[in-house]
C-alpha positions in Angstrom: 36.2 10.9 26.9 37.1 8.7 23.4 39.8 7.1 25.6 37.5 6.0 28.2 35.0 4.2 25.6 37.4 2.7 24.1 39.0 1.2 27.1 35.4 0.0 28.2 35.0 -1.5 24.9 37.8 -3.5 25.0 37.0 -5.0 28.7 33.6 -6.2 27.3 35.2 -7.8 24.4 37.4 -9.6 26.9 34.8 -10.5 29.1 32.8 -11.6 26.2 35.6 -13.8 24.9 36.3 -15.0 28.4 32.9 -16.7 27.9 33.6 -19.2 25.7 35.3 -22.5 26.4 36.6 -23.4 23.2 35.5 -27.2 23.8 34.5 -28.8 20.7 34.0 -32.3 22.0 30.9 -31.6 24.3 28.0 -31.1 21.8 26.7 -27.7 23.3 30.1 -26.5 23.8 30.6 -27.3 20.4 27.8 -25.2 19.2 29.2 -22.2 20.7 32.8 -22.7 19.8 31.2 -22.6 16.0 29.8 -19.6 17.0 33.2 -18.3 18.1 35.0 -19.3 15.0 32.2 -17.9 12.5 31.4 -14.6 14.2 34.2 -13.6 16.6 37.1 -14.8 14.2 35.0 -13.8 11.4 35.1 -17.3 9.8 31.6 -16.2 8.4 33.3 -14.1 5.6 35.3 -16.9 4.8 32.7 -19.1 3.8 32.7 -17.7 0.2 35.7 -15.6 0.2 38.7 -17.7 0.0 41.4 -15.4 -1.4 43.0 -19.1 -2.5 45.6 -18.9 -5.6 48.2 -21.4 -6.6 51.6 -19.9 -5.9 53.8 -22.5 -7.4 53.3 -26.0 -8.8 53.3 -27.6 -5.1 52.1 -24.2 -3.1 48.7 -22.8 -2.6 48.0 -19.8 -0.5 44.6 -18.9 1.2 42.7 -17.4 4.4 41.9 -19.8 7.3 39.8 -22.6 5.6 36.7 -24.4 7.1 36.0 -28.2 7.3 34.3 -28.1 3.8 37.2 -26.0 2.2 39.7 -28.1 3.7 37.9 -31.4 2.1 38.1 -29.4 -1.2 41.6 -29.0 -1.0 42.5 -32.6 0.1 40.6 -33.6 -3.1 42.9 -31.2 -5.0 45.7 -33.3 -4.0 46.7 -30.7 -1.3 48.6 -33.1 1.7 50.3 -30.5 4.0 48.7 -27.6 5.5 51.4 -24.8 7.1 49.5 -22.8 9.7 50.9 -19.2 10.2 48.7 -18.5 13.1 50.6 -21.0 15.0 49.2 -23.5 17.6 46.7 -22.0 20.0 43.9 -22.7 22.5 41.4 -21.1 20.5 38.2 -23.0 18.9 39.4 -22.1 15.5 42.5 -24.1 15.9 40.6 -27.3 17.4 38.2 -27.5 14.3 41.4 -27.2 12.0 43.3 -30.3 14.1 40.1 -31.8 13.6 39.3 -31.5 9.8 43.2 -32.3 9.1 43.1 -35.5 11.1 40.1 -36.6 9.5 41.4 -36.0 5.9 45.0 -37.6 6.7 46.2 -33.9 6.0 49.6 -33.2 7.9 49.4 -30.1 9.9 52.6 -27.7 10.6 52.0 -24.9 13.2 54.7 -21.9 12.5 53.1 -18.5 14.2 54.3 -15.2 12.4 52.9 -12.1 12.9 51.5 -9.2 10.6 52.7 -6.0 11.8 56.1 -7.0 13.0 59.4 -7.9 11.4 60.0 -12.0 12.3 63.1 -12.5 14.0 65.8 -13.7 12.0 65.5 -17.5 13.7 62.1 -17.5 13.1 62.6 -16.6 9.1 65.4 -19.2 9.1 62.8 -21.5 10.7 60.4 -20.8 7.7 62.6 -20.8 5.1 64.1 -23.9 5.9 60.8 -25.8 6.6 60.2 -24.7 2.9 63.3 -27.1 1.9 61.5 -29.9 3.5 58.3 -29.7 2.1 58.0 -32.0 -1.2 54.4 -32.6 -1.5 51.7 -30.3 -2.3 51.3 -27.7 0.5 48.4 -25.0 1.6 49.9 -21.9 3.5 47.2 -19.5 5.4 47.0 -17.3 8.3 43.6 -15.8 9.1 42.9 -13.6 5.8 45.5 -14.9 3.9 47.1 -11.7 3.2 49.9 -10.5 5.2 51.8 -13.6 6.9 50.6 -15.7 4.1 51.7 -13.3 1.4 55.0 -13.0 3.2 55.4 -16.8 3.4 54.4 -17.3 -0.6 57.1 -14.6 -1.4 59.9 -16.2 0.4 58.9 -19.3 -1.0 59.4 -18.1 -4.6 62.7 -16.3 -3.7 64.3 -19.4 -2.2 62.5 -22.3 -3.7 61.6 -21.3 -6.8 64.7 -18.7 -7.4 61.9 -16.3 -8.7 62.9 -12.3 -9.2 62.5 -9.9 -6.4 59.7 -8.3 -8.4 57.7 -11.4 -9.0 58.0 -12.2 -5.6 56.6 -8.9 -4.0 53.4 -9.8 -6.1 52.3 -12.0 -3.2 52.2 -8.7 -0.9 49.5 -6.7 -3.1 45.8 -5.3 -2.2 44.6 -8.1 -4.9 44.9 -10.2 -1.7 44.0 -7.3 0.6 47.4 -6.5 1.9 47.8 -3.0 2.4 51.1 -1.7 2.9 50.5 1.8 4.5 49.4 0.2 7.6 51.8 -1.5 10.2 51.3 -4.5 7.9 53.9 -3.0 5.2 56.6 -3.8 7.6 56.2 -7.0 5.5 56.6 -4.9 2.6 59.6 -3.1 3.7 61.7 -6.5 4.6 61.4 -7.1 0.6 62.1 -3.5 -0.1 65.7 -3.9 2.1 66.4 -6.9 0.1 66.3 -5.0 -2.9 68.3 -2.5 -2.1 71.1 -5.2 -1.1 70.7 -6.9 -4.1 71.4 -3.4 -5.7 74.9 -3.7 -4.3 75.5 -7.0 -5.8 73.8 -10.6 -5.7 73.4 -12.6 -2.3 70.7 -15.7 -2.1 67.6 -14.7 0.5 68.5 -17.2 3.2 72.0 -15.7 3.3 70.9 -12.3 3.4 68.3 -13.5 6.4 71.1 -15.3 7.7 74.1 -12.8 7.7 72.7 -9.7 7.3 68.9 -9.1 8.4 68.0 -8.0 11.7 64.4 -8.1 12.5 64.4 -5.4 15.4 66.4 -3.1 13.7 64.5 -3.4 10.5 60.9 -3.0 12.2 62.5 -0.1 14.3 63.4 1.4 11.0 60.1 1.1 9.5 58.1 2.2 12.4 59.9 5.7 11.4 58.8 5.4 7.7 56.3 8.0 6.6 53.1 7.0 4.6 54.4 8.6 1.4 57.3 6.6 2.0 55.8 3.5 2.5 54.0 3.7 -0.9 57.2 3.3 -2.3 58.1 -0.2 -1.1 
């Protein structure tokens, strides 16, 4: 009974979402696209709640900004935006592209997952990208809690050479990250790196390149209990 109801709700939601064209060039469609960004993508919650914080001298983190916030960040001196939601045909992305272009901000799209361990290739892409960022940069996902938290932790480990315990703070309830759910797979990655460090020093990038296995790590995390996840 509940399963049927849930399936019906999912079909209704898919049908409702399909009504939006995500066009922001036509005045009438732009209004609908703004409604989608605000209410379907929950942008309305991010008007006042920004999840914004400075991570390092050249790095800030936040949830998905709107145009007013992009303007404010540009005034702070931020020149690059790393979008961890990736390139998409949805309205919220079109608005982001428009804002960044108008403000002269460099927009980089690198899709990450909040509930799955990244592949080795994607992880290395993120790490190597950080090596090229030499101007004030903002990283964001949707809520700024999970994907952004992992990326910020990686930046601290790889670029700033920060201790693991300091990097782990980027994945915390302070940013509304909850490790007891499926997003705990991101904490598990850092936990496994910590276990490896206990055997001997190894730079984070070298560990990812030579020892990290995203699929195996995800499979191991999926078998963990709530009690075990509390230790990560």
